[in-house]
C-alpha positions as CSV (number, residue, x, y, z in Angstrom):
1,X,37.4,16.2,0.9
2,X,38.3,13.8,3.7
3,X,35.5,11.6,5.0
4,X,35.6,10.0,8.5
5,X,36.1,6.3,8.2
6,X,33.2,5.3,10.4
7,X,30.6,7.4,8.6
8,X,28.1,5.3,6.8
9,X,26.4,7.0,3.8
10,X,23.7,5.2,2.0
11,X,21.3,6.3,-0.8
12,X,18.0,4.8,-1.7
13,X,17.1,4.8,-5.3
14,X,13.4,4.0,-6.0
15,X,12.7,2.9,-9.5
16,X,9.1,2.0,-10.1
17,X,9.0,-0.2,-13.1
18,X,5.4,-1.4,-12.8
19,X,2.4,-0.8,-10.5
20,X,-0.7,-2.9,-10.3
21,X,-3.5,-3.9,-8.0
22,X,-3.4,-7.4,-6.6
23,X,-5.7,-9.5,-4.5
24,X,-4.1,-11.6,-1.7
25,X,-5.2,-15.3,-1.8
26,X,-4.6,-18.3,0.4
27,X,-2.0,-20.8,-0.9
28,X,-1.7,-23.6,1.6
29,X,-0.6,-22.1,4.9
30,X,0.7,-19.0,3.2
31,X,-0.7,-16.0,1.3
32,X,0.3,-15.0,-2.2
33,X,-0.4,-12.7,-5.1
34,X,-0.5,-13.3,-8.8
35,X,1.6,-11.0,-10.9
36,X,-0.1,-10.5,-14.3
37,X,1.6,-11.8,-17.4
38,X,1.7,-8.2,-18.9
39,X,3.7,-7.0,-15.9
40,X,6.1,-10.0,-16.0
41,X,6.8,-9.3,-19.7
42,X,7.0,-5.5,-19.2
43,X,9.8,-5.7,-16.5
44,X,11.4,-8.9,-17.9
45,X,10.8,-10.8,-14.7
46,X,12.4,-14.2,-14.4
47,X,11.8,-17.3,-12.2
48,X,13.4,-17.0,-8.8
49,X,14.1,-13.3,-9.2
50,X,14.2,-11.3,-6.0
51,X,11.7,-8.5,-5.7
52,X,11.3,-5.8,-3.1
53,X,7.7,-5.0,-2.5
54,X,6.1,-1.9,-0.9
55,X,2.8,-3.0,0.6
56,X,0.1,-0.4,0.9
57,X,-3.4,-0.9,2.1
58,X,-6.6,0.7,0.9
59,X,-6.7,4.1,2.6
60,X,-10.5,4.4,2.3
61,X,-10.9,1.0,3.9
62,X,-8.6,2.1,6.8
63,X,-10.5,5.3,7.3
64,X,-14.0,3.8,7.3
65,X,-12.7,0.8,9.3
66,X,-11.7,3.1,12.1
67,X,-15.3,4.3,12.4
68,X,-16.5,0.8,13.5
69,X,-18.2,0.9,16.8
70,X,-19.5,4.4,16.5
71,X,-23.1,4.7,17.6
72,X,-24.2,7.9,15.9
73,X,-27.4,8.4,13.9
74,X,-26.5,9.4,10.3
75,X,-29.4,11.9,10.1
76,X,-28.1,13.5,13.3
77,X,-24.6,13.7,11.8
78,X,-25.9,15.4,8.6
79,X,-27.9,17.9,10.7
80,X,-24.8,18.8,12.7
81,X,-22.7,19.2,9.6
82,X,-25.3,21.5,8.0
83,X,-25.2,23.7,11.1
84,X,-21.4,24.0,10.9
85,X,-21.5,24.8,7.2
86,X,-24.1,27.6,7.5
């Protein structure tokens, strides 16, 4: 099979070696996270090793944060939902 010379083909391989929950903390003028010792040992992490991180926020916090500023009575909301369900 002949491939055109200017065609770029790339593949992304995602290998999740460890997953953990971390709390972001202030470190001087920067923010940082602490990687637990158990994770460091599990994936054989070394000083100055380059990591690629995928940052995800809390989906519940995002959903409820989007409701800020709503001026609706919770009892009224429950009553309206009950009407729709029956």
